[in-house]
LOMARDO-921583 format. One record per residue (C-alpha): x, y, z; residue in one letter; residue number from 0; chain. Coordinates in nm, 3 decimals, always signed. Example, Ala and Ser with C-alpha at 12.3 -4.5 7.8 and 13.67 -1.06 7.14 Angstrom:
// LOMARDO-921583
{x +1.230 | y -0.450 | z +0.780 | kevo a | rovo 0 | lolo A}
{x +1.367 | y -0.106 | z +0.714 | kevo s | rovo 1 | lolo A}
END
This chain:
// LOMARDO-921583
{x +0.002 | y -0.004 | z -0.007 | kevo x | rovo 0 | lolo A}
{x +0.186 | y +0.296 | z -0.117 | kevo x | rovo 1 | lolo A}
{x +0.174 | y +0.629 | z +0.059 | kevo x | rovo 2 | lolo A}
{x -0.051 | y +0.503 | z +0.357 | kevo x | rovo 3 | lolo A}
{x +0.142 | y +0.400 | z +0.662 | kevo x | rovo 4 | lolo A}
{x -0.128 | y +0.182 | z +0.805 | kevo x | rovo 5 | lolo A}
{x -0.010 | y -0.075 | z +1.051 | kevo x | rovo 6 | lolo A}
{x -0.032 | y -0.433 | z +0.908 | kevo x | rovo 7 | lolo A}
{x -0.273 | y -0.536 | z +1.185 | kevo x | rovo 8 | lolo A}
{x -0.517 | y -0.254 | z +1.091 | kevo x | rovo 9 | lolo A}
{x -0.847 | y -0.360 | z +0.948 | kevo x | rovo 10 | lolo A}
{x -0.780 | y -0.114 | z +0.669 | kevo x | rovo 11 | lolo A}
{x -0.431 | y -0.252 | z +0.584 | kevo x | rovo 12 | lolo A}
{x -0.410 | y -0.328 | z +0.223 | kevo x | rovo 13 | lolo A}
{x -0.647 | y -0.067 | z +0.097 | kevo x | rovo 14 | lolo A}
{x -0.523 | y +0.197 | z -0.141 | kevo x | rovo 15 | lolo A}
{x -0.582 | y +0.569 | z -0.068 | kevo x | rovo 16 | lolo A}
{x -0.887 | y +0.585 | z -0.294 | kevo x | rovo 17 | lolo A}
{x -1.032 | y +0.288 | z -0.102 | kevo x | rovo 18 | lolo A}
{x -0.963 | y +0.447 | z +0.222 | kevo x | rovo 19 | lolo A}
{x -1.137 | y +0.766 | z +0.121 | kevo x | rovo 20 | lolo A}
{x -1.441 | y +0.560 | z +0.002 | kevo x | rovo 21 | lolo A}
{x -1.449 | y +0.385 | z +0.339 | kevo x | rovo 22 | lolo A}
{x -1.425 | y +0.711 | z +0.524 | kevo x | rovo 23 | lolo A}
{x -1.710 | y +0.864 | z +0.311 | kevo x | rovo 24 | lolo A}
{x -1.945 | y +0.560 | z +0.377 | kevo x | rovo 25 | lolo A}
{x -1.867 | y +0.576 | z +0.750 | kevo x | rovo 26 | lolo A}
{x -1.940 | y +0.942 | z +0.757 | kevo x | rovo 27 | lolo A}
{x -2.276 | y +0.875 | z +0.594 | kevo x | rovo 28 | lolo A}
{x -2.355 | y +0.600 | z +0.828 | kevo x | rovo 29 | lolo A}
{x -2.269 | y +0.797 | z +1.134 | kevo x | rovo 30 | lolo A}
{x -2.412 | y +1.142 | z +1.053 | kevo x | rovo 31 | lolo A}
{x -2.646 | y +1.135 | z +1.347 | kevo x | rovo 32 | lolo A}
{x -2.384 | y +0.993 | z +1.576 | kevo x | rovo 33 | lolo A}
{x -2.111 | y +1.186 | z +1.768 | kevo x | rovo 34 | lolo A}
{x -1.812 | y +1.028 | z +1.606 | kevo x | rovo 35 | lolo A}
{x -1.508 | y +1.208 | z +1.475 | kevo x | rovo 36 | lolo A}
{x -1.498 | y +0.995 | z +1.150 | kevo x | rovo 37 | lolo A}
{x -1.208 | y +1.215 | z +1.000 | kevo x | rovo 38 | lolo A}
{x -1.010 | y +1.189 | z +1.324 | kevo x | rovo 39 | lolo A}
{x -1.060 | y +0.801 | z +1.342 | kevo x | rovo 40 | lolo A}
{x -0.927 | y +0.765 | z +0.979 | kevo x | rovo 41 | lolo A}
{x -0.653 | y +1.023 | z +1.043 | kevo x | rovo 42 | lolo A}
{x -0.531 | y +0.795 | z +1.326 | kevo x | rovo 43 | lolo A}
{x -0.562 | y +0.480 | z +1.106 | kevo x | rovo 44 | lolo A}
{x -0.364 | y +0.642 | z +0.831 | kevo x | rovo 45 | lolo A}
{x -0.090 | y +0.716 | z +1.092 | kevo x | rovo 46 | lolo A}
{x -0.075 | y +0.342 | z +1.171 | kevo x | rovo 47 | lolo A}
{x -0.282 | y +0.351 | z +1.493 | kevo x | rovo 48 | lolo A}
{x -0.490 | y +0.050 | z +1.580 | kevo x | rovo 49 | lolo A}
{x -0.863 | y +0.058 | z +1.554 | kevo x | rovo 50 | lolo A}
{x -0.881 | y +0.059 | z +1.940 | kevo x | rovo 51 | lolo A}
{x -0.650 | y +0.358 | z +1.945 | kevo x | rovo 52 | lolo A}
{x -0.830 | y +0.538 | z +1.665 | kevo x | rovo 53 | lolo A}
{x -1.170 | y +0.500 | z +1.831 | kevo x | rovo 54 | lolo A}
{x -1.013 | y +0.577 | z +2.172 | kevo x | rovo 55 | lolo A}
{x -1.151 | y +0.262 | z +2.331 | kevo x | rovo 56 | lolo A}
{x -0.999 | y +0.149 | z +2.657 | kevo x | rovo 57 | lolo A}
{x -0.772 | y -0.152 | z +2.607 | kevo x | rovo 58 | lolo A}
{x -0.959 | y -0.364 | z +2.877 | kevo x | rovo 59 | lolo A}
{x -1.266 | y -0.337 | z +2.664 | kevo x | rovo 60 | lolo A}
{x -1.129 | y -0.605 | z +2.436 | kevo x | rovo 61 | lolo A}
{x -1.090 | y -0.844 | z +2.731 | kevo x | rovo 62 | lolo A}
{x -1.442 | y -0.766 | z +2.844 | kevo x | rovo 63 | lolo A}
{x -1.585 | y -0.828 | z +2.502 | kevo x | rovo 64 | lolo A}
{x -1.394 | y -1.140 | z +2.464 | kevo x | rovo 65 | lolo A}
{x -1.520 | y -1.284 | z +2.803 | kevo x | rovo 66 | lolo A}
{x -1.868 | y -1.185 | z +2.700 | kevo x | rovo 67 | lolo A}
{x -1.838 | y -1.365 | z +2.368 | kevo x | rovo 68 | lolo A}
{x -1.709 | y -1.685 | z +2.523 | kevo x | rovo 69 | lolo A}
{x -1.993 | y -1.665 | z +2.791 | kevo x | rovo 70 | lolo A}
{x -2.265 | y -1.608 | z +2.524 | kevo x | rovo 71 | lolo A}
{x -2.123 | y -1.904 | z +2.324 | kevo x | rovo 72 | lolo A}
{x -2.112 | y -2.127 | z +2.640 | kevo x | rovo 73 | lolo A}
{x -2.474 | y -2.035 | z +2.709 | kevo x | rovo 74 | lolo A}
{x -2.575 | y -2.147 | z +2.362 | kevo x | rovo 75 | lolo A}
{x -2.641 | y -1.795 | z +2.215 | kevo x | rovo 76 | lolo A}
{x -2.425 | y -1.849 | z +1.903 | kevo x | rovo 77 | lolo A}
{x -2.560 | y -1.548 | z +1.720 | kevo x | rovo 78 | lolo A}
{x -2.473 | y -1.311 | z +2.009 | kevo x | rovo 79 | lolo A}
{x -2.141 | y -1.461 | z +2.046 | kevo x | rovo 80 | lolo A}
{x -2.073 | y -1.432 | z +1.668 | kevo x | rovo 81 | lolo A}
{x -2.168 | y -1.063 | z +1.690 | kevo x | rovo 82 | lolo A}
{x -1.923 | y -1.012 | z +1.965 | kevo x | rovo 83 | lolo A}
{x -1.641 | y -1.205 | z +1.786 | kevo x | rovo 84 | lolo A}
{x -1.706 | y -0.990 | z +1.475 | kevo x | rovo 85 | lolo A}
{x -1.656 | y -0.682 | z +1.680 | kevo x | rovo 86 | lolo A}
{x -1.336 | y -0.821 | z +1.824 | kevo x | rovo 87 | lolo A}
{x -1.205 | y -0.917 | z +1.480 | kevo x | rovo 88 | lolo A}
{x -1.274 | y -0.563 | z +1.375 | kevo x | rovo 89 | lolo A}
{x -1.121 | y -0.392 | z +1.677 | kevo x | rovo 90 | lolo A}
{x -0.836 | y -0.626 | z +1.720 | kevo x | rovo 91 | lolo A}
{x -0.786 | y -0.828 | z +1.395 | kevo x | rovo 92 | lolo A}
{x -0.431 | y -0.937 | z +1.488 | kevo x | rovo 93 | lolo A}
{x -0.568 | y -1.175 | z +1.756 | kevo x | rovo 94 | lolo A}
{x -0.607 | y -1.542 | z +1.644 | kevo x | rovo 95 | lolo A}
{x -0.857 | y -1.622 | z +1.905 | kevo x | rovo 96 | lolo A}
{x -1.101 | y -1.351 | z +1.782 | kevo x | rovo 97 | lolo A}
{x -1.101 | y -1.511 | z +1.446 | kevo x | rovo 98 | lolo A}
{x -1.113 | y -1.866 | z +1.579 | kevo x | rovo 99 | lolo A}
{x -1.417 | y -1.764 | z +1.788 | kevo x | rovo 100 | lolo A}
{x -1.584 | y -1.606 | z +1.491 | kevo x | rovo 101 | lolo A}
{x -1.532 | y -1.919 | z +1.282 | kevo x | rovo 102 | lolo A}
{x -1.655 | y -2.149 | z +1.553 | kevo x | rovo 103 | lolo A}
{x -1.981 | y -1.939 | z +1.596 | kevo x | rovo 104 | lolo A}
{x -2.029 | y -1.919 | z +1.212 | kevo x | rovo 105 | lolo A}
{x -1.989 | y -2.296 | z +1.189 | kevo x | rovo 106 | lolo A}
{x -2.231 | y -2.347 | z +1.467 | kevo x | rovo 107 | lolo A}
{x -2.482 | y -2.126 | z +1.266 | kevo x | rovo 108 | lolo A}
{x -2.407 | y -2.325 | z +0.949 | kevo x | rovo 109 | lolo A}
{x -2.230 | y -2.022 | z +0.783 | kevo x | rovo 110 | lolo A}
{x -1.954 | y -2.229 | z +0.639 | kevo x | rovo 111 | lolo A}
{x -1.820 | y -1.975 | z +0.403 | kevo x | rovo 112 | lolo A}
{x -1.768 | y -1.726 | z +0.680 | kevo x | rovo 113 | lolo A}
{x -1.633 | y -2.003 | z +0.905 | kevo x | rovo 114 | lolo A}
{x -1.378 | y -2.093 | z +0.643 | kevo x | rovo 115 | lolo A}
{x -1.262 | y -1.732 | z +0.606 | kevo x | rovo 116 | lolo A}
{x -1.239 | y -1.682 | z +0.972 | kevo x | rovo 117 | lolo A}
{x -1.029 | y -2.001 | z +1.023 | kevo x | rovo 118 | lolo A}
{x -0.808 | y -1.919 | z +0.729 | kevo x | rovo 119 | lolo A}
{x -0.740 | y -1.581 | z +0.894 | kevo x | rovo 120 | lolo A}
{x -0.658 | y -1.753 | z +1.222 | kevo x | rovo 121 | lolo A}
{x -0.429 | y -1.986 | z +1.046 | kevo x | rovo 122 | lolo A}
{x -0.251 | y -1.696 | z +0.868 | kevo x | rovo 123 | lolo A}
{x -0.203 | y -1.516 | z +1.205 | kevo x | rovo 124 | lolo A}
{x -0.074 | y -1.834 | z +1.385 | kevo x | rovo 125 | lolo A}
{x +0.055 | y -2.080 | z +1.117 | kevo x | rovo 126 | lolo A}
{x +0.206 | y -2.315 | z +1.383 | kevo x | rovo 127 | lolo A}
{x -0.111 | y -2.329 | z +1.584 | kevo x | rovo 128 | lolo A}
{x -0.304 | y -2.654 | z +1.570 | kevo x | rovo 129 | lolo A}
{x -0.659 | y -2.540 | z +1.660 | kevo x | rovo 130 | lolo A}
{x -0.728 | y -2.315 | z +1.358 | kevo x | rovo 131 | lolo A}
{x -0.601 | y -2.585 | z +1.122 | kevo x | rovo 132 | lolo A}
{x -0.819 | y -2.839 | z +1.282 | kevo x | rovo 133 | lolo A}
{x -1.122 | y -2.628 | z +1.259 | kevo x | rovo 134 | lolo A}
{x -1.045 | y -2.516 | z +0.904 | kevo x | rovo 135 | lolo A}
{x -0.991 | y -2.883 | z +0.812 | kevo x | rovo 136 | lolo A}
{x -1.335 | y -2.971 | z +0.949 | kevo x | rovo 137 | lolo A}
{x -1.517 | y -2.697 | z +0.758 | kevo x | rovo 138 | lolo A}
{x -1.331 | y -2.795 | z +0.442 | kevo x | rovo 139 | lolo A}
{x -1.458 | y -3.137 | z +0.490 | kevo x | rovo 140 | lolo A}
{x -1.815 | y -3.015 | z +0.535 | kevo x | rovo 141 | lolo A}
{x -1.774 | y -2.823 | z +0.207 | kevo x | rovo 142 | lolo A}
{x -1.631 | y -3.130 | z +0.024 | kevo x | rovo 143 | lolo A}
{x -1.304 | y -2.956 | z -0.043 | kevo x | rovo 144 | lolo A}
{x -1.107 | y -3.270 | z +0.024 | kevo x | rovo 145 | lolo A}
{x -0.763 | y -3.167 | z -0.122 | kevo x | rovo 146 | lolo A}
{x -0.757 | y -2.851 | z +0.080 | kevo x | rovo 147 | lolo A}
{x -0.878 | y -3.047 | z +0.388 | kevo x | rovo 148 | lolo A}
{x -0.595 | y -3.289 | z +0.330 | kevo x | rovo 149 | lolo A}
{x -0.336 | y -3.003 | z +0.327 | kevo x | rovo 150 | lolo A}
{x -0.475 | y -2.882 | z +0.661 | kevo x | rovo 151 | lolo A}
{x -0.465 | y -3.228 | z +0.807 | kevo x | rovo 152 | lolo A}
{x -0.100 | y -3.248 | z +0.703 | kevo x | rovo 153 | lolo A}
{x -0.020 | y -2.902 | z +0.844 | kevo x | rovo 154 | lolo A}
{x -0.200 | y -3.002 | z +1.172 | kevo x | rovo 155 | lolo A}
{x +0.039 | y -3.291 | z +1.224 | kevo x | rovo 156 | lolo A}
{x +0.338 | y -3.058 | z +1.188 | kevo x | rovo 157 | lolo A}
{x +0.195 | y -2.786 | z +1.417 | kevo x | rovo 158 | lolo A}
{x +0.363 | y -2.713 | z +1.742 | kevo x | rovo 159 | lolo A}
{x +0.275 | y -2.950 | z +2.026 | kevo x | rovo 160 | lolo A}
{x +0.041 | y -2.771 | z +2.270 | kevo x | rovo 161 | lolo A}
{x -0.246 | y -2.883 | z +2.495 | kevo x | rovo 162 | lolo A}
{x -0.499 | y -2.778 | z +2.219 | kevo x | rovo 163 | lolo A}
{x -0.331 | y -3.012 | z +1.966 | kevo x | rovo 164 | lolo A}
{x -0.331 | y -3.310 | z +2.205 | kevo x | rovo 165 | lolo A}
{x -0.700 | y -3.258 | z +2.274 | kevo x | rovo 166 | lolo A}
{x -0.786 | y -3.245 | z +1.898 | kevo x | rovo 167 | lolo A}
{x -0.561 | y -3.535 | z +1.792 | kevo x | rovo 168 | lolo A}
{x -0.818 | y -3.812 | z +1.803 | kevo x | rovo 169 | lolo A}
{x -1.075 | y -3.604 | z +1.624 | kevo x | rovo 170 | lolo A}
{x -0.810 | y -3.507 | z +1.352 | kevo x | rovo 171 | lolo A}
{x -0.742 | y -3.882 | z +1.299 | kevo x | rovo 172 | lolo A}
{x -1.111 | y -3.935 | z +1.230 | kevo x | rovo 173 | lolo A}
{x -1.108 | y -3.647 | z +0.981 | kevo x | rovo 174 | lolo A}
{x -0.795 | y -3.778 | z +0.815 | kevo x | rovo 175 | lolo A}
{x -0.957 | y -4.109 | z +0.770 | kevo x | rovo 176 | lolo A}
{x -1.264 | y -3.951 | z +0.620 | kevo x | rovo 177 | lolo A}
{x -1.052 | y -3.738 | z +0.384 | kevo x | rovo 178 | lolo A}
{x -0.865 | y -4.052 | z +0.261 | kevo x | rovo 179 | lolo A}
{x -1.195 | y -4.226 | z +0.189 | kevo x | rovo 180 | lolo A}
{x -1.337 | y -3.934 | z +0.002 | kevo x | rovo 181 | lolo A}
{x -1.018 | y -3.875 | z -0.204 | kevo x | rovo 182 | lolo A}
{x -1.014 | y -4.227 | z -0.345 | kevo x | rovo 183 | lolo A}
END
């Protein structure tokens, strides 16, 4: 992105100046009745500030939203949890667990394309982490994308050993067997 020093973790990273201007114009239109300094937010983002800094949201808000999202999911309110994880992915897009939570909620709501994108983002953020690869593999199987699922199963086996990997290993063996059957 030339001429725009946005931080890589910004939700606007990768947009060119014209796209940034378009986003700013849309947000101004959507928030015309709200007391929000849209120009100030975008100025901060263009300087490389995070969305949290640009919106001047206290850092602990992210932890509170995450706890609420997990609690909502645990209570079976997947739609509310998904909304919270979407907000978290917007506010702090560099955090793997926000995307992982979004993907898990989307899968629970049978929104497989969104789940796949969220898990792919989590994998990109933490390529050596087993959990995003497992969940991505599972969604790819549900979508009948067997070759891609096989790639994720292979990557899962070479992921760093962690408690999350150990707890998912048995289920990954089941998925791997299914993948092999489907690829024949």
